[in-house]
N, C-alpha and C positions, 0 to 999 in steps of 0.2 A: 504494500500500500504506500503510495507516495505521500509526502509530507502534507500537501494541500488537502488531499482526500482525508487523511488521518485527522488533521486539524479541524476541518469542516465537520466531520462526524463527531468529533470529540466535544465541540462547543454546543451541540444541540441538546436541549433538555430532554430528559426521559419523560414519557407520558405513560404512567403506569396503567391507566384505564383504557389505553389504546389497544384495541383487539385486533389480532392478526391470527388467522387460521387458514388451513389448507384450501378450503372450498370458497374463499372470497375471490372476487375478481382482481385482476392485475391492477386496475385503476384504484380500487379500494385499498389494496395492499400498499401501493405507492402513496396514496393519500395518508394512510396511517403511519407508515414508516418514514416518509420523507417530508410531505407537505406540512402536516400538523406540527412536528417538532420545529421546523424552520419558521413557520408563522408564529409559533409561541415564542421562539427566540427573538424574532423581529417585532414583537408586540409593541414595545415602547416606541420604536421608530415608526411603525405604521400609525400609531396614535398621533405622534408629532406631525407626520405628513398630513393627516386628516385635519388636525387643528390648523395647519397652514392653509389647507384647501378652504376651510371655513372662512378664514381671515381674507384670503384673496378673492372670495366671492361675496364681499361686502357684509359679512357676518349676519346674513339673513337667517341663518340657522338658529341663532340665539332667540329670535322672535317667534319661533315655531313651538307648537305643543309637542309633547313627547311622541305621540303617534306620527306627527308630521316630521319630526326629527329622524325617526326610524325610516320613513319614506325617503327623506332627503339622503340618508346614508345609502340606502338601496339604489336610488336613482343615480347618485354620484358614482358608485362602484360599477353600475351597469352601463351608464351612458357616457360618462366622461372618459374618453379613450386615453387622454394624457395621464389622468390619475390612475386609471386601470393599468396602463402599461408601466407606469412608474412603480406601482405596487407589485406587479408581476416580476419586474426586474429585481426588486428587493428580495424576492423569494428565489427566483431562478439563479441569481448570483451566488447563492449558497448551495447550489447543487454540486455534486461531484461530476466529473466527466461521464462516468457510467450512468448516473442518475439522469443527466441531461440527455444522453442517448436514448434512455427509456422514455423520457418526457416527449421528445420530438416525434416519437412514433404515434403518439395519441395526444398531442398538445391541446387540441380543442376541448376534449372531455376533461382533461386534467386542469385546464385553465378555469373551466366552470367550477370544478371542485375547489380549486385554489381560491377563487374570488368569493365563493360562498363561505368558506372558512374565514377569510379576511372580513367579509361583511358581518358575520356573526360575532367575531372578535370586537369589531368596532361598536356594534350594537350592545354587546354585553359590557362595554366600557363607556357607555353613553354619558354616564355621570361625570366623566373627565372632560367632556366637551361643554363646559359652562363658560360663561364670559370670564376672561382672565381677571378682571377687577373684582368680580363676585367671589372668586376663589381666594383672592388675596385678602379679603376682609375676614375670612374665616380663621 
């Protein structure tokens, strides 16, 4: 194993409740063994990127109800190609060469899985997307 591959795999967090078994699909296996650990590792960066996205889009996010904020996150991930590609790059950049070769064989389906996990992470951390001055007062 080369040093990059070893280092990349070594920094990924373990996800104890991630299930991997013989009869799961190759995509699901890749999701649980590769995507989930990388996205968990990149969580703070993904949150920072989305905070910046909110700021660059005139902070309209802050005026929305909680349901509308969830819709905003879903729409941003789904429709804003610059944001989507940026976030995909943050995940793909932590693939090993071997993982990348697996990824390119079915990138469309794996991208859907990847973006769904990212979207769920952002939604589950929605409380972190408050107005900066509101958080400072606490």
